[in-house]
C-alpha positions in Angstrom: 0.1 0.0 -0.1 1.5 3.5 -0.9 1.2 6.7 0.9 0.7 8.7 -2.2 -2.7 10.2 -3.1 -4.6 7.8 -5.0 -2.5 4.8 -4.1 -0.4 2.6 -6.5 -1.8 2.6 -10.1 -1.1 -1.0 -10.5 -3.0 -1.7 -7.4 -5.9 0.3 -8.5 -6.2 -1.3 -12.0 -5.5 -5.0 -11.0 -8.6 -7.1 -10.6 -9.3 -8.8 -7.5 -8.3 -12.4 -7.1 -12.0 -13.6 -7.6 -12.4 -11.4 -10.6 -9.1 -12.7 -12.2 -10.2 -16.3 -11.7 -13.5 -15.5 -13.3 -11.9 -13.7 -16.2 -9.5 -16.6 -16.9 -12.4 -19.1 -16.7 -14.5 -17.1 -19.2 -11.6 -16.8 -21.6 -10.7 -20.4 -21.3 -14.4 -21.5 -21.8 -14.6 -19.3 -24.9 -11.5 -20.8 -26.3 -12.7 -24.4 -25.6 -16.1 -23.7 -27.1 -14.7 -22.1 -30.2 -12.3 -25.0 -30.6 -14.9 -27.5 -30.2 -17.2 -25.7 -32.7 -14.4 -25.7 -35.2 -13.7 -29.3 -34.7 -17.4 -30.1 -35.1 -17.7 -28.0 -38.2 -14.7 -29.8 -39.7 -16.0 -33.2 -38.7 -19.4 -32.3 -40.3 -17.7 -31.3 -43.4 -15.7 -34.5 -43.5 -18.8 -36.6 -42.9 -20.7 -34.7 -45.7 -17.8 -35.2 -48.2 -17.6 -38.9 -47.2 -21.4 -39.2 -47.7 -21.2 -37.4 -51.1 -18.4 -39.7 -52.2 -20.2 -42.8 -51.2 -23.5 -41.6 -52.8 -21.4 -40.9 -56.0 -19.9 -44.3 -56.0 -23.2 -46.0 -55.4 -24.8 -44.1 -58.2 -21.9 -45.0 -60.5 -22.1 -48.6 -59.5 -25.9 -48.7 -60.1 -25.4 -47.0 -63.5 -22.9 -49.7 -64.3 -25.1 -52.6 -63.1 -28.0 -51.2 -65.1 -26.0 -51.9 -68.4 -26.5 -55.6 -67.9 -29.9 -55.6 -69.5 -28.6 -53.4 -72.4 -25.6 -55.7 -72.9 -28.0 -58.6 -73.5 -30.3 -56.7 -75.9 -33.0 -56.0 -73.3 -36.4 -57.5 -73.4 -36.5 -57.2 -77.2 -33.3 -59.2 -77.6 -34.6 -62.0 -75.4 -37.8 -62.1 -77.4 -35.9 -62.2 -80.7 -33.8 -65.2 -79.5 -36.8 -67.2 -77.8 -40.0 -66.7 -79.9 -38.6 -68.6 -83.1 -38.2 -71.8 -81.0 -41.8 -71.4 -79.7 -43.0 -70.9 -83.3 -41.2 -74.1 -84.3 -42.8 -76.3 -81.9 -46.3 -74.7 -82.4 -46.1 -75.2 -86.1 -44.7 -78.8 -85.7 -47.6 -79.8 -83.4 -50.0 -78.6 -86.0 -48.5 -79.8 -89.2 -46.2 -82.6 -87.9 -43.9 -81.6 -90.7 -40.4 -80.7 -89.9 -39.8 -78.4 -92.9 -42.9 -76.5 -92.4 -41.9 -75.8 -88.7 -38.4 -74.9 -89.6 -39.3 -72.5 -92.3 -41.9 -70.9 -90.0 -39.1 -70.3 -87.3 -36.7 -69.1 -89.8 -39.2 -66.7 -91.4 -40.0 -65.2 -88.1 -36.4 -64.6 -87.3 -35.9 -62.9 -90.7 -38.9 -60.7 -89.9 -37.2 -59.6 -86.7 -34.1 -58.6 -88.7 -36.0 -56.7 -91.2 -37.9 -54.8 -88.5 -34.8 -53.8 -86.8 -33.1 -52.7 -90.1 -36.2 -50.6 -90.8 -36.0 -49.0 -87.4 -32.2 -48.5 -87.7 -31.7 -50.6 -84.6 -28.9 -52.9 -83.8 -29.4 -56.4 -85.5 -26.8 -58.2 -83.3 -29.3 -60.2 -81.2 -31.8 -60.7 -84.0 -29.1 -61.9 -86.4 -27.8 -64.3 -83.7 -31.3 -65.7 -83.6 -31.5 -66.0 -87.4 -28.1 -67.7 -87.4 -29.0 -70.2 -84.7 -32.4 -70.9 -86.1 -30.9 -71.5 -89.7 -28.5 -74.0 -88.2 -31.1 -75.8 -86.3 -33.6 -75.8 -89.2 -31.0 -77.2 -91.7 -30.1 -80.0 -89.4 -33.7 -80.9 -88.6 -34.6 -81.0 -92.2 -31.4 -83.0 -93.1 -32.1 -85.7 -90.5 -36.0 -85.5 -90.5 -35.9 -85.4 -86.8 -37.7 -82.5 -85.2 -35.8 -82.7 -81.9 -32.6 -81.9 -83.9 -33.9 -78.3 -84.4 -32.9 -77.8 -80.7 -29.5 -79.7 -80.8 -27.4 -76.6 -81.9 -28.9 -74.5 -79.0 -28.2 -77.2 -76.6 -24.5 -77.7 -77.7 -24.1 -73.9 -77.7 -25.4 -73.7 -74.1 -22.9 -76.3 -73.0 -20.1 -74.6 -74.7 -21.1 -71.3 -73.4 -21.0 -72.6 -69.7 -17.6 -74.2 -70.3 -16.3 -70.9 -71.7 -17.7 -69.0 -68.6 -16.1 -71.5 -66.2 -12.7 -71.3 -68.0 -12.8 -67.5 -68.2 -13.4 -67.4 -64.5 -10.7 -69.8 -63.7 -8.1 -67.8 -65.6 -9.2 -64.4 -64.1 -10.7 -63.2 -67.5 -14.3 -63.4 -66.4 -16.5 -63.4 -69.6 -19.1 -61.2 -67.9 -16.4 -58.5 -67.4 -15.4 -58.9 -71.1 -18.9 -58.3 -72.2 -19.8 -55.5 -69.9 -16.4 -53.6 -70.0 -17.0 -51.9 -73.3 -20.6 -51.0 -72.4 -19.7 -49.4 -69.1 -16.7 -47.6 -70.6 -14.2 -49.2 -68.3 -12.8 -51.6 -71.0 -10.4 -53.7 -69.2 -9.4 -51.4 -66.3 -11.3 -53.8 -64.0 -8.6 -56.3 -64.3 -5.5 -54.2 -63.7 -6.8 -51.3 -61.6 -10.0 -52.3 -59.9 -9.6 -55.6 -58.0 -13.0 -55.2 -56.3 -14.6 -55.2 -59.6 -12.6 -58.1 -61.0 -14.0 -60.0 -58.0 -17.5 -58.9 -58.7 -17.2 -60.0 -62.4 -15.7 -63.3 -61.4 -18.5 -64.0 -58.9 -21.1 -63.0 -61.6 -19.6 -65.2 -64.2 -19.8 -68.3 -61.8 -23.4 -67.4 -61.1 -24.1 -67.6 -64.9 -22.3 -71.0 -65.0 -24.7 -72.4 -62.4 -28.0 -70.8 -63.8 -27.3 -71.4 -67.4 -26.0 -74.9 -66.7 -29.4 -76.0 -65.5 -30.8 -76.0 -69.0 -28.7 -78.6 -70.6 -28.9 -80.8 -67.5 -32.7 -80.7 -67.9 -33.0 -80.8 -71.6 -30.4 -83.1 -72.8 -32.1 -86.3 -71.3 -35.3 -85.2 -73.0 -33.5 -84.9 -76.4 -32.5 -88.4 -76.2 -36.1 -89.6 -75.4 -37.1 -88.0 -78.9 -40.1 -86.3 -77.0 -40.0 -83.2 -79.4 -43.0 -81.5 -77.9 -41.9 -81.7 -74.3 -38.4 -80.6 -75.3 -39.7 -77.6 -77.3 -42.1 -76.4 -74.5 -39.5 -76.8 -71.7 -36.7 -75.1 -73.7 -39.0 -72.2 -74.4 -40.1 -72.1 -70.7 -36.5 -72.2 -69.5 -35.3 -69.7 -71.9 -36.3 -66.1 -70.7 -36.6 -67.0 -66.9 -33.1 -68.3 -66.7 -31.7 -65.4 -68.6 -33.6 -62.9 -66.5 -32.5 -64.7 -63.2 -28.8 -64.6 -64.4 -29.1 -60.9 -65.3 -30.8 -60.0 -62.0 -28.1 -61.9 -60.0 -25.4 -60.1 -61.9 -27.1 -56.6 -61.3 -27.1 -57.3 -57.6 -23.6 -58.4 -57.5 -22.4 -55.2 -59.5 -24.6 -52.8 -57.5 -22.4 -53.7 -54.4 -19.2 -53.6 -56.4 -16.7 -50.7 -56.6 -17.7 -48.2 -59.5 -16.0 -48.7 -62.8 -12.8 -46.8 -63.6 -13.4 -45.3 -67.1 -10.7 -46.2 -69.6 -8.7 -43.4 -71.2 -9.1 -43.7 -74.9 -7.0 -41.5 -77.4 -9.0 -39.4 -79.7 
């Protein structure tokens, strides 16, 4: 304490001990609250960015998965490949003539190709149908056995399943080879995207199992020469098996990493 009037200036301006403690507590509290708010905002921004990234990946995966139906020609492609076989068995049951049934199926396939040409649509699947029907019709007319109309399709189915299995074993899954150009990733899934390679391999094995059911059921019927039952069952198993295989593939690819677009030179 000083004897000068007014006392010591430092003594006059210094806060009391209680006030100083309150001031420090207030300042520290503000600093903690500010720091916590900044951390919260940063964490929220990170969470939002991660959610946006995941949403973008899910959208990209779904878009890629949606190409499955497109790659196999859609509903129209399935009809083009299935309906001629149905027309064959219907005509054969009515006429009991192999040539009449064969020409009816071949004529319908040709109509599909012409319609697609007029509409300027791709004829890939319609032409595949014409090619398969033409071979089956030629064999059936040569042998005189109606069941031989379905023999090329059965052999193709077996060969297709074997090709699928071999491609999965050598890590070049056929589903990836078919969908890569459609999704724009080409073959990046094999060298840059291991998760997608695993998904394509899994989908390829699913095709082996699902499509392998058809020859297992139909080949015994072929050797019984029961053309009517063979034709109806082949038609009945055609589209449902294909739809199931595509749906399983879609489910697998929806959960797979999004495709990495291939860089193509101009």
